[in-house]
N, C-alpha and C positions, 0 to 999 in steps of 0.2 A: 712503502708496500708498491702491489703492481700495480699496474691499468686496468682498466675496467673487461673482463671478462667477456666477450663477446655470447651471450645469451644462447645461440643458436650450439657453436661449438661445445658449447657446457653442454647441452644436453647432448648432443652425439656421442661425447666422449662418457657420461653419466652414461649411456645404453649402452655402450659397446664395452664398458669397463666392468661393469657392476658383476658380472659371471665371473670375470676374471679375476678381480680381488674376492669374490667369495671362496677362490677353491687358492687361494694364497697360504703357501705353508703355513706359515705362522697361525693360521684359522682352519684348524681340520673341521669338514663338515659331517654331521652325524648321519643315522641312517633314515632320518626323517627330514633331511634338508637343511635341518639348522645350525647355522652357526655357531660354533662352541665357544665359550669366551675362556682366552689362554690364561688369564689373570685371575690364581686364587683369592685374590687380595682386594677384589672389589674390579668397579667399571668406572672408566672417565664421565665424564660428563659434559655432554655440548650444549655453549653459549651465544652471546654473540658480544662485539663490542660497537657497540655505540657510534663510532669516530661518523663511519660513513653509512654503512647502511639505515641505521637508525637516527641519525642527526637533526632531522626536521620532527621527529616523532613526538609524540605525550607519552609519558609513564604510562598511561592505557593502551594505547597505539604502543606501543614495546610489548606490553604485556601477553598484548591480543593477538600480536605474532610469536611469539613464542610458543602460545598455547596451541593455535593454529599450524605450526610445522613440527613440532617436540622437542624445541630446545628449552632448557631448564633452567637457565638464568642470563642476564644481562649484568655487563660493565660498563654501568651508566659516566659517560665523557663527558667533561663540563664543559661549559659555554654553547652548549645544543639546547635543541629546543628544550626538551623535558625538565629541564631549568633546576636540577638536585646539585644547588652551589652551598657555600659557606656563609651565602647572607639569608638563607632559609630561617625564620624561627625556630622557637622549640616545639611549637605549637605545629608548623607547616613540616617541618621532622616525623615527628609524630604519626602524621599523614603519609608523606610516603612511605615509612615504615608498616604502618597495618595496612595497605594499598597495595603492596608486595606480599606482605605475608598473605592477607585472605587472599590473593588472587593463586598461593602456592607457585610460582615463579621467583626465583632467588636473586638479591644484588648480589653479583659477584664479587663487586668494587666497586673503585668511584678510580677513573680515569683520570688523573688528573696531567697539565704539563709544567708540574714542580720538577727543576732542572737546580745539579749545585757545581758547574764546571765555570760559571765566572770567574774572572780574574780580580772583579770589586768586590770583597770581604764585605761589605754592606748588602750587596745583593744576594751572596750566598746565606746570609742572615736571615733576609725577607723570604726567602723562599724555603727553607728551612722554617722559619713562624707559619708560611702559609701553611706546609706541610701538615705542619698537625693539627690545625684548624680543620684541613682536610681528615685527619684522621678522627677529631672529635666526631664531624659531621657521618662517617662512614658508622662511627660507633653508634649515633643515636637513630641511622636511619636501619641496623643491622646489618650492615655490610662486614664481613669480613677482613674485607685491605682498600688498599689506597697504590695507584699506581704511579710512580714517576719515574725519569729517564734521567740518562747521562746525553751530552748532544754536542759532543765533539771537544775538543781543545782550544782554548783561545790563543792566537796567533803568536808564537815566540815564548810559547811556556813548555815547560819541558812536560814530557805524557806523563810522566811516575809521578809528579809532584799534585800534576790534575787530576789522577787516577786516585791519590790520595785523599786530596779534596773530597771530591764526589764522595769516596767511599768512605770518608768520617762523616761527612755530613748524613747522609744515609743512615749512616748506625747514629744519630742522635736524634734525628726523626725515630728511628725503631724502637728506642731506650724511651724516649718519652709515650710512644703508644703502646709498649706494651701491658699496661694496666687497663688502657681502653678494649683490650685483645682485640687489637688492628695490629695488621703483618703492614712490612710495607716493600711492595713486590718493583725491583727494579729494573725493568724493561730493556732488555738487548736492544737500543737504538743509536741511532747517528751514524756520523762517518768512520772507515773504521778502526780509529784509534780507540773510542770507545764501545762500537758493535764488536770488535773481537770478544770474541767467549774468552782466551786467556787475559786479557785486559778486565772483561766484567770478573771473574774469578778475582782477581788480585784487589778491584773494587769490593766484592764479597768479604774478601778476606779483613779489610779496614774497617767496615762497618762493624762485624765483628758483634752481630747479634742473632740469638735466634728467631726472631721476628723479620730481622729483613731477608725476606726471600727475591729469589727471580722469576720475573716472567719471558720466557721462552719466544721471542719473535718467530723464528721461521723465517731468519734472512735466507738470501743468495749469497753463493760464498765458504760457506760454514763447511764445506765438503774438503776432506782429504784429498789427499793424489788418485785415490782410490774410488772417490766419489761416495764415502762415507763421512756420518754426521757423526758417528758414538766419537772419537776423538774430542772432540768438540762438549757434546753431551758430556762425557764422564767429569768433565772440569766441573762443571754445576749440577749434575742431577740428584744432587742431596738436597739441593736449595729449591728445584724447580717450586713454585707457588701456583704460576697459572701457565698456562701456553695459548698465545696467537694462533692461529691458524689462519691462512687465506685459501686460494685457490685450490683447493684438494681435488678438483677433477680436473688441474694439468698438468703433463711430465714438467715441470719445474724446479721442482724441490723430493727428495726423497720421504715421502709422506708416511710408507710403509715403516721405512726403518723407524721414523721418528716414533711412529704408533707404539710400536714393537716396544721400543726402548722405553718408553713411557711406562710400558705396560712392567716390563721385565723391573722396572725399578722400583714399582708397587706404589707410581701413581695413580689417584681415586680424585685428581681435583679436575678443573673447569679445561676442556679448551676451546676457546671462543674465537668465534667466525670474523674477523674483521676485514672486510671486503666491500666494494664499491655497490651502492644503489642499484638495482635491478627493477626492471619497468613490471615484472614480473614479482613480488616480494615473497610472497608466500609459494606460489610454484616452485621459484626459486631455490627455496631452503627447504623446502622438503627433498627435494635431491642432493641437494647438501649434508639431511639429515641421513639419508639411504646413506651416502657415501659415506659419512664420518661410522653410521653404525656396520658397513661391513669392513674397514680399515679395520676397527677395532673388538671385531669379534660378537658382536651386538645385535647383528639382524636377526629379528624374529616374525617370521610369518606361520598363520596369522597375528594380529600385536594389536586386536582392537581398543580403542580412545590412544593410540600415541600420539596422535592430532590433535586429539579434544575433542573428538570426534563421539559422538553414542550413538 
């Protein structure tokens, strides 16, 4: 992911960019000045990844932040302070589920660090078993998915063999989790061999399971020679389960094209903010929510109660 964004620069970009975004060609304004949604099939939702912004927050603190800033859900990263882990007892899992369901904030998924690229078969098997345990945790707490990742190619191995190993391992986990109602979402992650969308498509084909889906990760370098991400996007658009986004207030990625492609594909899932902690998290994430709504044609004013205000 990118380095932390300077807060002052973000605020300046947000303030100067809102008007331009609201008149973007993909989102025509109505006579009342309300931006209409171009997506007849539904709307995308904004949530957050707890990898950076929420790593030191409890579940209660995460819920409070989401309510105050207009986010609908969280992907709970393992090993962080909220402590949603496979070691939880049945009673503790039930408590987590009830806490989120009563709050109205969704658990978008569990962000694991499980990976299957190792050249050691025993390690790959251990990662597969752990992934399935996380799938059961997801089912128990009411989460629709877990996230896994590719993380490179071991030195000296053929790329294609590693892609097959990762893909078939991914497929085994997805097959095991099908009866649990849990998707296994592979993040577009790692160094070039595994973060390549062409190689991600190969891994997806090797997995060959309907609940093996892709987590689009908004990585740099995905543009073609014309600066467009559509060719890369088209390789996996049928299988995108969720999207990680980062600094959407900065000209570092074709954000408008991404959101338009998602809408055109009928995507109505979560776009999850994966960003560095900010010293004013509530203020920062309100700006972030506004930018997201403008990009996706969901900006409405007045919109009472959007941040949990009564």
